[in-house]
C-alpha positions in Angstrom: 95.4 116.3 122.5 96.7 113.8 124.4 99.7 112.0 122.8 97.4 108.9 121.5 95.0 111.4 119.4 95.7 111.5 115.5 95.1 114.7 113.7 93.8 114.0 109.8 97.4 115.1 108.2 98.7 111.7 109.8 95.6 109.6 107.5 97.4 109.3 103.9 95.4 108.3 101.5 91.6 110.1 102.0 88.9 111.3 99.8 86.7 114.1 100.8 83.3 113.6 99.6 80.7 117.0 100.1 77.0 116.3 99.7 75.6 120.3 99.0 71.6 120.1 99.7 69.3 123.2 99.7 68.8 125.5 102.2 65.4 123.6 102.9 67.0 120.7 104.1 68.6 122.8 107.2 65.0 123.0 108.1 64.6 118.9 107.6 65.4 117.4 111.2 67.4 114.2 110.4 69.2 114.5 107.2 72.6 114.7 109.0 71.6 111.0 110.5 70.5 110.0 106.9 73.6 110.5 105.3 75.6 108.7 108.1 73.7 106.2 108.4 73.9 105.1 104.7 77.8 105.3 104.9 77.4 103.3 108.0 75.5 100.3 106.8 77.6 100.6 103.6 80.8 99.9 105.6 82.5 103.0 105.5 84.5 104.5 108.3 84.3 108.1 108.9 87.3 110.1 109.4 85.7 113.3 110.1 83.2 115.1 108.6 82.6 119.0 108.5 79.4 120.6 108.1 78.0 123.9 107.0 74.4 125.4 106.3 73.9 123.5 103.7 76.8 121.2 103.0 78.2 118.0 105.0 81.6 117.2 103.9 82.6 113.6 104.7 86.8 112.7 105.3 87.0 108.8 104.3 89.9 106.5 102.7 90.5 106.2 99.5 89.2 102.9 98.8 85.7 103.9 100.4 85.1 106.6 98.0 83.3 103.7 95.3 80.8 102.5 97.7 80.4 105.9 99.3 80.0 108.0 96.2 77.5 104.8 95.3 75.5 104.2 99.1 75.1 108.2 98.8 74.0 108.8 95.4 71.2 105.8 95.3 70.2 107.6 99.3 69.6 110.7 97.9 67.6 109.5 95.3 65.6 107.7 97.6 64.9 110.7 99.4 63.8 112.6 96.9 61.3 109.7 95.7 59.8 110.0 99.3 58.8 113.7 99.3 
C-alpha cells in the first residue's frame, strides 16, 4: 500500500448490501456488470465489492443505502421478468 491508499477501516458510516442469487446465475454472463451498472446509474459510489460463488456484496456509504437497495430491488425484478 502506498501512503495515499485507504483501507476500508478508514471509512466511517458504511453499509454492506449483499445480493444472493441462485447457482444458475454463475452461468449467466453479465450478472456482476448488470448490478454494478444499476448502482452506478443511481449515483451510488462503491467503496468496495466482494463476490463469491452466489453472492455479491457492495460496500457503500450509509447515505446511499436506501437508493442502492431500491435500485437493486427494481433491477432484479426487471431481470426476472425478462427471462
